[in-house]
Structure formats: structure tokens, C-alpha cells
N, C-alpha and C positions, 0 to 999 in steps of 0.2 A: 384494669380491674384486678382484684385480688381474690384468692380462693378462700372460702370459709366453710366451716361445718357447723351445723346447728342441731342440737339434741333437745327434743322436747317430749313431754309426757302428757298423754291424753287420758281422759277418764275411761277406764276399761269397760264401764257399763254402757258406753255408747254403742249404737248399732254399727255394723260394718259400713253401711252407707254414710253414716255421720262421720265416722273416722276418715273414710276416703275423702269426704267433702272438706274436712279441715286440712288434710294433707294437700289436696288440690288447691285450697285457698292460699297456703303458704308458697306453693310452687308458682302459682299465678302472680302472686305479689312480687316475687323475685323477677319473673319474666317481664311484668309490666313496668318495672323500674329499670329496665335495660340489663338485667342480669341473665345468667344462664344456669339452669339446674343441671348438675352433672349426674347426680344419682339421689334416689330416695330409698333408704333401707328401712323397711318396717320390721323392727325387732319383735313385735308382738307384745303379748301381756306378760309382764314380769312382776314379781313381788317387790314392793317398795321397801326401802330400809326402815321406814317409819310411816305411820299413818298420816295421810294428808286429807283433810276434810272428811275424816272417818272412813277413808278408803285405804285398803291395804295392797291393791294392785293397780298398775298403770300400763298403758299401751305406749311403748317407746318407739320413736321415729328419729332417724338420723338422716339429715339432708345435707348433701355436699353441693356447693354452688359457687359461682363467681359473681361478684358485684362490686360496685364502688363503695369505698369506706363510708361515705356519707349516708348510704342506704341502711346500714346496720342499725342505726338509731330508730328508724321508722319500723324496721322489722321487729325490734325489741318492743316497741310501743304496741304494735298490733298483736303480738304474741301475749303481751301482758293483759290486754283487754278481751282476748278471746276466751269465752266462758268455758269451753271444753278442755283447755290447757290447764291441768291441775298443778303442774310444777313449772315454775319459771325455768326457762330454757337456758342453755349456754351456747353462745356463738363464739367460735375461736377461728383464728387464721390457720389455714391448713398448710 
């Protein structure tokens, strides 16, 4: 398994429970595919460099995890179709 980091931006107008549910969804996705979540760092609401869907703020989350390289494509797919993720994420090898 390799180490990865994934940064994604959620809609800042979501409730705290909804934000936590999305974070838990990605953590569970990693665990259910044989990976291990090392840490999840919630950076909180930050101003975006430019508006996305008429929103000027986003809720940033950085997740560090271990997974097989073949799993990254599935994680990208799920993040792309998750409605509350307003900015496509970035996943890099740590």
C-alpha cells in the first residue's frame, strides 16, 4: 500500500452534521476498500480564490491515508459525483 493525501472542498453552507457525514463517507470508502485513514484535518471555512457556483467560501478537508494504487480511480469517481464537493479534489502520493 502507498501513502496518499487528498484535499477536497465542501460547500460552506452545509450544516455541521452534513459536513461530518461527507467526511465520514470518504473515510469509510477508504476503509471498506482495504485502506487505512491516518488522519483527517478539517481546515474549516476559507475564502476561495475565485467563485465556484456563485460561492465565495468553501470548507477545506485534508485526508491522509494508505491505499492500493488501483483504489485512487474509484475515490476520484466518488468525489466527482458527490454533490456537496464543490471543487474537484487533488490526490497525491505522500
